[in-house]
C-alpha positions in Angstrom: -26.6 55.8 -11.2 -24.4 52.6 -10.9 -25.9 49.1 -10.7 -25.5 47.4 -7.4 -22.8 44.7 -7.3 -23.9 41.1 -7.2 -23.6 39.3 -4.0 -21.0 36.5 -4.4 -20.9 33.2 -2.5 -18.2 30.6 -2.0 -20.1 28.5 -4.6 -19.6 31.3 -7.1 -15.9 30.9 -6.5 -16.1 27.1 -7.2 -16.3 25.7 -3.6 -19.5 23.9 -2.7 -19.8 23.7 1.1 -23.0 21.8 0.9 -21.3 19.1 -1.2 -18.6 18.9 1.5 -21.2 18.4 4.2 -22.9 15.7 2.1 -19.6 13.9 1.8 -19.0 14.0 5.5 -22.5 12.4 6.1 -21.6 9.7 3.6 -18.2 9.0 5.2 -19.3 8.7 8.8 -20.8 5.2 8.6 -17.8 4.0 6.6 -15.4 5.3 9.2 -17.5 3.9 12.0 -16.9 0.4 10.8 -13.2 0.8 11.3 -13.3 2.1 14.9 -11.2 0.6 17.7 -11.8 0.9 21.4 -8.8 3.3 21.8 -10.5 6.0 19.6 -12.0 8.8 21.7 -14.7 10.8 19.9 -15.8 10.6 16.3 -15.3 12.1 12.9 -15.7 15.9 12.6 -13.5 17.4 15.4 -10.5 19.6 14.8 -8.2 16.7 15.8 -8.6 13.0 16.3 -7.9 11.4 19.7 -6.4 8.0 20.2 -5.6 6.6 23.6 -2.6 4.3 24.0 -3.7 1.7 26.5 -1.8 -0.5 28.9 -1.3 -3.0 26.1 2.2 -1.8 25.6 5.1 -1.7 28.1 7.5 0.5 26.1 5.5 1.6 23.1 7.4 3.1 20.1 5.2 5.0 17.6 5.9 4.3 13.9 4.5 6.6 11.2 4.3 6.4 7.5 2.8 8.5 4.6 2.4 7.8 1.0 0.1 8.3 -2.0 -1.1 6.2 -4.9 1.0 7.7 -7.7 0.0 7.7 -11.4 -2.3 4.7 -10.9 -4.8 7.5 -10.2 -4.6 8.5 -13.9 -6.1 5.1 -14.9 -8.8 5.5 -12.2 -9.8 8.8 -13.8 -9.6 7.5 -17.4 -11.6 4.4 -16.6 -14.0 6.0 -14.1 -13.1 3.4 -11.4 -12.7 5.0 -8.0 -13.5 2.1 -5.6 -10.1 0.5 -5.4 -7.5 3.3 -5.1 -8.5 4.0 -1.5 -7.4 0.5 -0.5 -4.1 1.2 -2.4 -3.7 4.4 -0.3 -4.0 2.6 3.0 -1.9 -0.4 1.9 1.1 1.7 1.0 1.4 3.2 4.4 0.3 0.3 6.7 2.6 -2.2 4.9 5.5 0.2 5.3 5.1 0.6 9.0 4.5 -3.1 9.4 8.0 -3.9 8.3 9.3 -2.5 11.5 7.0 -4.8 13.5 4.4 -2.1 14.1 0.6 -2.7 14.5 -1.2 0.0 12.5 -3.4 1.9 15.0 -5.1 4.7 13.0 -5.1 6.3 9.5 -5.9 9.7 8.1 -6.5 10.6 4.5 -6.1 13.8 2.4 -8.4 14.1 -0.7 -7.8 17.1 -2.9 -9.8 18.1 -6.0 -10.8 21.0 -8.1 -14.5 20.3 -7.9 -16.0 17.9 -5.3 -18.1 15.1 -6.8 -19.6 13.5 -3.8 -20.2 10.1 -5.5 -16.6 9.9 -6.6 -15.2 11.0 -3.3 -17.5 8.6 -1.4 -16.3 5.7 -3.6 -12.7 6.6 -2.8 -13.3 6.8 0.9 -15.2 3.5 0.8 -12.0 1.9 -0.5 -10.0 3.7 2.3 -12.4 2.3 4.9 -12.1 -1.2 3.4 -8.3 -0.9 3.6 -8.5 0.1 7.2 -10.7 -2.8 8.0 -8.2 -5.2 6.4 -5.4 -3.6 8.3 -7.3 -3.5 11.6 -6.7 0.3 12.0 -9.2 3.1 12.6 -10.0 5.7 10.0 -9.8 8.4 12.5 -10.0 11.6 10.4 -8.9 13.3 7.3 -9.2 16.3 5.1 -11.2 17.0 1.9 -9.9 20.0 0.1 -11.9 21.5 -2.8 -9.5 23.9 -4.7 -10.9 25.4 -7.9 -8.3 25.8 -10.6 -5.8 23.4 -9.0 -7.0 20.2 -10.6 -8.8 19.4 -13.9 -12.5 18.5 -13.4 -12.8 14.8 -12.6 -9.3 14.5 -11.2 -8.1 14.4 -7.6 -5.0 13.6 -5.5 -4.7 11.4 -2.5 -2.3 11.2 0.4 -2.5 8.9 3.4 -0.9 8.9 6.9 -0.7 5.8 9.2 0.5 5.6 12.8 1.3 2.3 14.5 3.0 1.1 17.6 5.5 -1.6 18.5 7.2 -2.7 21.7 10.7 -1.2 21.8 12.2 -4.6 22.4 10.3 -6.1 19.4 11.3 -3.5 16.7 12.3 -5.3 13.5 15.3 -3.6 11.9 17.2 -6.4 10.1 20.1 -6.3 12.4 19.8 -10.1 13.2 19.8 -11.2 9.6 22.8 -13.5 9.0 24.1 -15.8 6.2 22.1 -18.9 5.9 18.7 -17.2 6.6 15.8 -18.0 4.2 14.1 -15.4 2.1 10.3 -15.9 1.9 8.2 -14.1 -0.7 4.5 -13.3 -0.1 2.5 -13.1 -3.3 1.3 -9.7 -4.5 -2.3 -9.1 -5.8 -1.0 -7.4 -8.9 1.2 -4.4 -9.6 0.0 -2.8 -6.4 0.8 1.0 -6.7 4.2 1.1 -8.3 5.4 1.3 -11.9 2.2 2.8 -13.3 4.0 5.4 -15.4 5.6 2.5 -17.3 2.3 0.5 -17.2 0.4 3.4 -18.7 3.1 3.9 -21.4 2.8 0.2 -22.4 -1.0 0.3 -22.5 -0.8 3.4 -24.7 1.5 1.7 -27.1 -0.1 -1.8 -27.1 -3.7 -0.6 -27.0 -5.2 -3.8 -25.4 -8.9 -4.4 -25.3 -9.6 -3.2 -21.7 -12.8 -5.2 -21.5 -11.5 -8.4 -22.9 -11.2 -11.4 -20.6 -7.8 -11.7 -19.0 -7.4 -14.8 -16.9 -11.0 -14.8 -15.8 -11.7 -11.1 -15.5 -11.6 -7.9 -17.6 -8.1 -6.6 -18.4 -8.8 -3.3 -16.7 -9.7 -5.1 -13.4 -6.4 -6.9 -13.4 -4.5 -3.6 -13.9 -6.5 -1.8 -11.1 -6.4 -4.7 -8.6 -5.8 -3.0 -5.2 -2.6 -3.5 -3.2 -2.6 -6.5 -0.9 -2.5 -5.7 2.8 -0.2 -8.0 4.8 -0.8 -6.7 8.3 -3.0 -9.3 10.0 -1.1 -12.5 8.8 2.3 -11.1 9.6 1.3 -9.7 13.0 -0.2 -13.1 13.8 3.0 -14.8 12.8 5.1 -12.4 14.9 3.0 -12.9 18.0 2.8 -16.7 17.6 6.5 -17.1 16.8 8.4 -14.2 18.6 11.7 -13.4 17.0 11.1 -15.6 14.0 10.9 -12.7 11.6 14.3 -11.1 11.3 13.5 -8.7 8.5 10.7 -7.5 6.3 10.8 -5.6 3.1 7.7 -4.0 1.4 8.3 -4.3 -2.3 7.3 -1.0 -3.7 9.0 1.5 -6.0 12.4 0.0 -6.8 11.1 -3.5 -7.0 13.0 -6.5 -5.5 16.4 -5.3 -6.3 16.2 -2.0 -4.4 13.9 -2.7 -1.5 15.4 -5.9 -0.1 18.8 -4.2 0.4 17.2 -1.6 2.7 17.1 -4.2 5.5 20.5 -5.8 4.9 23.6 -5.0 6.8 26.8 -4.2 4.9 28.5 -7.4 3.8 25.3 -9.4 3.2 23.5 -10.1 -0.1 20.1 -11.7 -0.8 20.3 -14.3 -3.6 16.9 -14.6 -5.1 16.0 -17.4 -7.5 13.6 -16.1 -10.1 12.5 -19.7 -10.9 11.1 -20.1 -7.3 7.8 -18.6 -8.4 6.0 -18.1 -11.7 5.8 -14.5 -13.0 2.0 -13.7 -12.8 0.1 -13.1 -16.1 -0.1 -9.3 -15.8 3.7 -9.0 -15.5 4.2 -11.5 -18.3 1.9 -9.3 -20.5 3.8 -6.1 -19.5 7.2 -7.7 -20.2 6.1 -8.9 -23.6 4.0 -5.9 -24.7 6.6 -3.4 -23.6 9.7 -5.5 -24.5 11.0 -4.9 -21.0 14.2 -6.8 -20.0 14.1 -9.0 -16.9 16.4 -6.8 -14.7 14.3 -3.7 -15.5 11.2 -5.7 -14.5 12.7 -6.6 -11.1 13.8 -3.0 -10.6 10.4 -1.4 -11.4 7.7 -3.9 -10.4 7.1 -6.3 -7.6 6.9 -9.1 -10.2 4.4 -11.1 -8.0 6.2 -10.7 -4.7 4.6 -7.9 -2.6 6.4 -8.5 0.7 9.6 -10.3 1.7 10.2 -11.9 5.1 13.6 -13.1 6.2 13.7 -15.9 8.8 16.3 -18.4 10.0 16.4 -21.7 8.3 15.2 -23.4 11.5 12.0 -21.2 11.5 11.3 -21.2 7.8 8.9 -24.2 7.6 6.8 -23.1 10.6 6.7 -19.5 9.3 5.7 -20.5 5.8 3.0 -22.8 7.2 1.6 -20.2 9.5 1.4 -17.6 6.7 -0.2 -20.1 4.3 -2.8 -21.0 7.0 -3.6 -17.3 7.2 -4.4 -17.1 3.5 -1.0 -16.0 2.1 0.7 -17.6 -0.9 4.3 -17.9 0.2 7.4 -19.0 -1.8 10.9 -19.7 -0.7 12.6 -17.4 -3.1 16.2 -17.2 -1.8 18.8 -17.1 0.9 21.1 -14.7 2.6 24.8 -15.0 1.8 28.0 -13.1 2.6 28.4 -10.5 -0.1 31.4 -11.0 -2.4 33.6 -8.2 -3.8 31.7 -6.1 -6.3 28.4 -8.0 -5.7 25.1 -6.2 -5.4 23.1 -6.3 -2.1 20.3 -8.3 -3.9 20.8 -10.5 -6.9 17.8 -11.8 -8.8 18.3 -14.4 -11.4 
């Protein structure tokens, strides 16, 4: 006589439905804080509904998606999960902002091997904070528990932002001309780029992670979340229509590879590295890793997280408006006609 087979459950296979339900309960109040009047319904439906109101005459939707990259590895190692959610939001909303778009809503994707509710809630808390800073609604998302796909304690993140801009107000860089001024908005740190090199330097230099570093622990400086530039720049664009001719989000590729993305053929941005002081984290990375200056500008934002290009006539007013909104702004260069053999952006 054979023994009866055990009755298996999803939990036996490594998926805890109850944990997922508990996470949804934790997320709902976080998402509620980010709601906008255009959101129809709440968290938990099969799809999220957002009504485009009469605010726009000829709305053009702008979408963006991104992740956090290997900065997550430090979050795992240091058990710090409350900042990477803001990084996730920032990478997408800052990207769609450069075309003049107001971020409307955001969705996240959180994937793990085993769902730890406290960890996931900390991540989503950071996502909600980022959405509040960007003025967009956390309208939905997906939590995927996939046993065997990720080591215990690790996860992956992806984010998706949708915004809108009036068709006549799309910023594409086409009006940029020689003589225009390049403004640099200060970054909060390394943001979410260059972390494979940062981790390599940390592994080799072995700094004291808890030691004071310009007023806070070193690990806090490394994990400082990405700055979100949405509200100050949208306010500038509304107050001074047409003043902003081009915007570049300084992400992977640094200054030398992101600024050229908004320049027409025949133009170059001449950036004066002496126009701002390299922040302490980047000074440490350059010294500890013996990284040459041009590699620094190609990998990291080096203290400039967003670039705005304006006419010389608008530069003073634009800089003053951004400063009044809380941004630290530097005049870091100008636009010139590109000479034979010159790069589209020259930092020096």
